[in-house]
C-alpha positions, 0 to 999 in steps of 0.5 A: 484539379490541384485543390480537389486532390488536396481535399481527398489527401486531406480527408485520408490523413484525418481519417487515418488519424482518427482510426489511429486514435480510436485504435490507441484507445481500444487497445489501452482500455484492454491493457487497463483491464488486464492491469486490473486483473493482475493487480487484484491478486496483489490486493493483500500485499497493498492493504499491508503497506497501507497498514505501514503507512504513516508509522513512525520509526520508532513504531516501525523498530517496534513492529520489527522486534515484534516480527522477530520475537513474535510476542513482547512484553512492555518493558522490552519494547521500551528498551527498543523505543529508546528513551521514551515514556511507559505512556508514549510506548502505550500510544505506539502500541495502541496504533499498532493494534488499531492497524491490526499488526498487533494484538494485546494479551492480558491486562496491567502487569501481565500485558504482552503483545503479540505479533499478527502474522500474515 
């Protein structure tokens, strides 16, 4: 008789365990769906963060200056960038242009860069 009651207790415990696991899986999936709904509102901010990813400190300082001033000419940017060549500043600006953070206006000596706002 003792073996039979042990078997029933074992079956009840196993059933409860599976029920608890099933409950956790179902409730966790609904939380993930709710989080996905909330995250869809923040897609724009995540893409902005992605744009800033992999920028060098020099590029970040140039971008900070561009955000503050809204537009700048290459000589101004060279002062911000520090002791680097004109070509290096151009390369940095090309990276910021590719990431759609700034735009280039004009050409040759009339070139200036504009910060692309939100």
